[in-house]
C-alpha positions as CSV (number, residue, x, y, z in Angstrom):
1,X,-1.2,1.8,23.9
2,X,-3.1,4.7,22.3
3,X,-2.8,8.4,22.3
4,X,-5.5,8.9,24.9
5,X,-3.5,7.0,27.5
6,X,-0.3,8.9,26.9
7,X,0.4,12.1,28.8
8,X,2.3,14.9,27.3
9,X,2.5,18.7,27.5
10,X,2.5,21.1,24.6
11,X,4.6,24.1,23.9
12,X,5.6,26.2,21.0
13,X,8.4,28.4,19.5
14,X,8.3,31.2,17.0
15,X,10.3,30.5,13.8
16,X,12.3,33.3,12.1
17,X,9.5,34.2,9.8
18,X,7.1,34.6,12.7
19,X,5.3,31.2,12.2
20,X,4.3,29.4,15.4
21,X,5.7,25.9,15.6
22,X,3.9,23.8,18.2
23,X,5.2,20.5,19.7
24,X,4.3,17.7,22.1
25,X,6.7,17.1,25.0
26,X,7.1,14.0,27.2
27,X,9.8,12.2,29.3
28,X,13.0,13.5,30.9
29,X,16.7,13.3,30.1
30,X,18.7,14.5,27.0
31,X,16.6,16.1,24.4
32,X,15.6,14.3,21.1
33,X,13.3,15.8,18.4
34,X,11.2,13.5,16.2
35,X,10.3,14.9,12.8
36,X,7.4,13.3,10.9
37,X,7.1,12.8,7.2
38,X,4.5,13.4,4.6
39,X,0.7,13.3,5.2
40,X,1.5,12.9,8.9
41,X,1.7,14.9,12.2
42,X,3.0,14.4,15.7
43,X,0.2,12.1,16.6
44,X,1.8,9.3,14.6
45,X,4.9,9.2,16.8
46,X,3.4,8.9,20.2
47,X,4.3,5.2,20.7
48,X,7.9,5.9,19.6
49,X,8.0,9.0,21.8
50,X,6.7,7.1,24.8
51,X,9.2,4.3,24.3
52,X,12.0,6.8,24.4
53,X,10.6,9.0,27.2
54,X,12.1,6.8,29.9
55,X,15.6,8.0,28.8
56,X,15.0,11.2,26.8
57,X,13.0,14.4,26.9
58,X,11.1,13.9,23.6
59,X,9.9,16.8,21.5
60,X,7.5,15.9,18.6
61,X,6.6,18.9,16.5
62,X,3.7,19.4,14.2
63,X,5.6,20.6,11.2
64,X,4.2,23.9,9.8
65,X,0.8,23.6,8.1
66,X,-0.4,21.0,10.6
67,X,-2.1,20.8,14.0
68,X,-0.3,22.9,16.7
69,X,1.7,24.9,14.2
70,X,1.0,27.8,11.9
71,X,0.5,27.8,8.1
72,X,3.1,26.9,5.4
73,X,3.3,30.6,4.5
74,X,4.6,32.1,1.3
75,X,7.7,30.8,-0.4
76,X,7.8,27.5,1.5
77,X,11.1,25.6,1.1
78,X,13.6,23.5,3.0
79,X,15.1,26.6,4.5
80,X,11.9,27.4,6.4
81,X,11.8,23.8,7.8
82,X,15.4,24.1,9.0
83,X,14.6,27.4,10.6
84,X,11.6,25.8,12.4
85,X,13.8,23.1,13.7
86,X,16.5,25.5,14.7
87,X,14.0,27.4,16.8
88,X,13.1,24.3,18.7
89,X,16.7,23.3,19.2
90,X,17.5,26.7,20.6
91,X,14.6,26.6,23.1
92,X,15.1,23.1,24.2
93,X,18.9,22.9,24.1
94,X,18.4,19.5,22.4
95,X,21.2,18.1,20.1
96,X,19.6,14.9,18.8
97,X,17.2,14.6,15.9
98,X,15.3,11.7,14.3
99,X,13.5,12.1,11.0
100,X,11.4,9.8,8.9
101,X,11.0,10.2,5.2
102,X,10.8,13.9,4.4
103,X,11.3,14.6,8.1
104,X,14.7,12.9,7.5
105,X,15.4,15.1,4.5
106,X,14.9,18.1,6.8
107,X,17.1,16.6,9.5
108,X,19.9,15.9,7.0
109,X,19.8,19.5,5.7
110,X,19.7,20.8,9.2
111,X,22.7,18.7,10.2
112,X,24.6,20.4,7.4
113,X,23.5,23.9,8.4
114,X,23.2,23.8,12.2
115,X,26.2,22.9,14.4
116,X,23.8,22.5,17.3
117,X,22.9,19.1,15.9
118,X,25.4,16.6,17.2
119,X,23.6,13.4,16.2
120,X,21.0,12.7,13.5
121,X,19.1,9.5,12.8
122,X,17.6,9.3,9.4
123,X,15.0,6.7,8.4
124,X,14.6,6.2,4.6
125,X,14.8,9.8,3.3
126,X,13.6,10.3,-0.3
127,X,16.7,12.1,-1.5
128,X,16.5,11.6,-5.2
129,X,19.9,10.5,-6.5
130,X,19.0,8.9,-9.9
131,X,15.6,10.2,-10.9
132,X,13.8,7.1,-9.5
133,X,12.1,9.0,-6.7
134,X,10.8,11.7,-9.2
135,X,9.6,8.9,-11.5
136,X,7.6,7.3,-8.7
137,X,6.1,10.7,-7.8
138,X,4.9,11.4,-11.4
139,X,1.3,11.1,-10.2
140,X,1.6,14.5,-8.4
141,X,0.0,16.7,-11.1
142,X,-3.2,14.5,-10.8
143,X,-3.0,14.6,-7.0
144,X,-2.6,18.4,-6.9
145,X,-5.5,18.8,-9.4
146,X,-7.8,16.6,-7.2
147,X,-6.9,18.5,-4.1
148,X,-7.5,21.8,-5.9
149,X,-11.0,20.6,-6.8
150,X,-11.7,19.6,-3.2
151,X,-11.6,15.9,-4.0
152,X,-9.6,14.7,-1.0
153,X,-10.9,11.2,-1.2
154,X,-10.0,10.9,-4.9
155,X,-6.5,12.4,-4.1
156,X,-6.1,9.8,-1.4
157,X,-6.8,7.0,-3.9
158,X,-4.3,8.4,-6.3
159,X,-1.7,8.6,-3.5
160,X,-2.5,5.0,-2.4
161,X,-2.6,3.4,-5.9
162,X,0.4,5.2,-7.4
163,X,2.6,5.7,-4.3
164,X,1.3,3.5,-1.4
165,X,1.9,0.4,-3.5
166,X,5.6,0.7,-2.9
167,X,5.2,0.6,0.9
168,X,2.2,-1.7,1.6
169,X,2.3,-5.4,2.2
170,X,1.9,-7.6,-0.9
171,X,-1.6,-8.8,-0.1
172,X,-2.9,-5.2,0.3
173,X,-1.0,-4.1,-2.8
174,X,-2.9,-6.7,-4.8
175,X,-6.2,-5.7,-3.3
176,X,-5.7,-2.0,-4.0
177,X,-4.5,-2.9,-7.6
178,X,-7.7,-4.8,-8.4
179,X,-10.3,-2.6,-6.7
180,X,-11.8,0.0,-9.0
181,X,-11.1,3.6,-8.1
182,X,-14.8,4.4,-7.3
183,X,-14.8,1.7,-4.6
184,X,-11.7,3.1,-3.0
185,X,-13.1,6.6,-3.2
186,X,-16.2,5.4,-1.3
187,X,-14.0,3.7,1.3
188,X,-11.9,6.8,1.8
189,X,-14.9,9.1,2.0
190,X,-16.4,6.8,4.7
191,X,-13.0,6.5,6.5
192,X,-12.3,10.2,6.6
193,X,-15.8,11.0,7.9
194,X,-15.4,8.4,10.6
195,X,-11.9,9.6,11.4
196,X,-13.0,13.2,11.8
197,X,-15.7,12.1,14.3
198,X,-13.2,10.3,16.4
199,X,-10.4,12.8,16.5
200,X,-9.3,13.6,20.1
201,X,-7.2,16.3,21.7
202,X,-4.4,17.7,19.4
203,X,-4.7,15.1,16.7
204,X,-5.2,16.2,13.1
205,X,-7.9,14.6,10.9
206,X,-6.6,12.6,7.9
207,X,-8.7,14.8,5.6
208,X,-6.5,17.8,6.7
209,X,-3.2,15.8,6.4
210,X,-3.6,14.4,2.9
211,X,-3.3,17.8,1.2
212,X,0.0,18.6,3.0
213,X,1.7,15.9,0.9
214,X,2.1,18.5,-1.8
215,X,4.5,20.4,0.4
216,X,6.6,17.4,1.2
217,X,6.8,16.7,-2.5
218,X,8.2,20.3,-2.9
219,X,11.0,19.4,-0.5
220,X,11.9,16.3,-2.6
221,X,12.0,18.3,-5.8
222,X,14.1,21.1,-4.1
223,X,16.7,18.6,-2.7
224,X,17.1,16.5,-5.8
225,X,20.7,16.3,-6.9
226,X,22.2,17.6,-3.6
227,X,23.9,14.4,-2.5
228,X,27.5,15.7,-2.7
229,X,26.6,18.7,-0.5
230,X,26.4,16.4,2.5
231,X,30.1,15.5,2.5
232,X,30.4,18.5,4.8
233,X,28.0,17.2,7.5
234,X,29.9,17.2,10.8
235,X,27.2,15.5,12.9
236,X,27.2,11.8,13.6
237,X,24.6,10.1,11.4
238,X,22.7,6.9,11.8
239,X,21.0,5.7,8.6
240,X,18.1,3.4,9.3
241,X,16.0,1.4,6.9
242,X,13.9,-1.8,6.6
243,X,14.8,-4.9,4.7
244,X,11.3,-4.9,3.2
245,X,11.4,-1.3,1.9
246,X,11.6,-0.2,-1.7
247,X,14.9,-0.5,-3.5
248,X,15.0,3.2,-4.5
249,X,15.2,4.1,-0.8
250,X,17.9,1.6,-0.1
251,X,20.0,3.0,-3.0
252,X,19.7,6.5,-1.4
253,X,21.0,5.0,1.9
254,X,23.8,3.3,0.1
255,X,24.8,6.6,-1.6
256,X,24.7,8.6,1.6
257,X,26.8,5.9,3.4
258,X,29.5,6.6,0.8
259,X,29.3,10.4,1.2
260,X,28.7,11.2,4.9
261,X,32.0,11.3,6.9
262,X,30.6,10.1,10.3
263,X,28.0,7.5,9.5
264,X,26.6,4.2,10.6
265,X,24.0,2.2,8.8
266,X,21.5,-0.3,10.2
267,X,19.0,-2.4,8.2
268,X,16.0,-3.7,10.3
269,X,15.1,-7.1,9.2
270,X,11.4,-7.7,8.3
271,X,10.5,-4.0,8.6
272,X,9.4,-1.5,6.0
273,X,9.0,2.3,5.6
274,X,6.5,2.9,8.3
275,X,8.3,1.0,11.1
276,X,8.6,4.1,13.3
277,X,4.9,5.0,13.2
278,X,2.4,4.0,15.7
279,X,1.0,1.4,13.3
280,X,4.5,-0.1,12.6
281,X,7.1,-1.6,14.9
282,X,8.4,1.4,16.9
283,X,9.9,-0.8,19.5
284,X,12.6,-1.9,17.1
285,X,13.3,1.7,16.0
286,X,13.4,2.9,19.6
287,X,16.0,0.3,20.4
288,X,18.3,1.5,17.7
289,X,17.7,5.2,18.6
290,X,18.4,4.7,22.2
291,X,21.7,2.9,21.5
292,X,22.8,5.5,19.0
293,X,21.9,8.6,20.9
294,X,23.3,7.3,24.2
295,X,26.7,6.5,22.8
296,X,29.4,9.1,23.6
297,X,30.3,11.5,20.8
298,X,33.3,10.2,19.0
299,X,34.5,13.6,17.8
300,X,34.2,17.3,18.6
301,X,31.9,19.8,16.8
302,X,34.6,22.5,17.0
């Protein structure tokens, strides 16, 4: 299955600050919105969306600053992301949201603020509860400097060596650790050039997605230390994670499990952070989402 063989329509909404938020739509049934994480866009969720489309109407936005959507704009923050999601919820009358990584951060904050969200499934959100996430992201000044200098391949190497090592298989981690930076820079330069030549339809080139990681980092910084706020979430929440994922993400799920009032947690054996992506195991994730979102609500929003 690839994006070229999957049919979808596109539409858009206007967020409260006037920014256009575009999304892909496929399937029929109750609405579900899939929110992507960092250095990503809607194209990475087409397999998951297709798997769910036999049961749900699936909406996959390009979050602002990417693809079908308008720019990040001034004073970017979590509030703007929640407003973007709110605009889609109002247009589509959807009540179900799935988010991966920083997409899950947005979904969690939205579940606190928006009563229209009845159910939210969150896959390994980087909510910093003990400074471990911020410590892992300590490479960001170097990343931002490389992006500012137009060195996207170099920034990709920084991202891979200092952050990707927590999410990649052990054999690839070893390879990346031993390879000199200049070799990896040459690889990314070639890969991005090739990727740009082969981009089809609404997909976004990797070279354009890598710089957006800065804005996802902003969300992590902004939401640090907000764990206790989420005691007030009324929506039903499914916390998802992989058994092979980093311990700092598992600790966050543990902490949220103790705080959220209407929560269920599932650990997917043998899977890691990218399970929901096209290159992961979206079949396993789709199975859990289908079960969760089709269950009758166990309480009233009122």
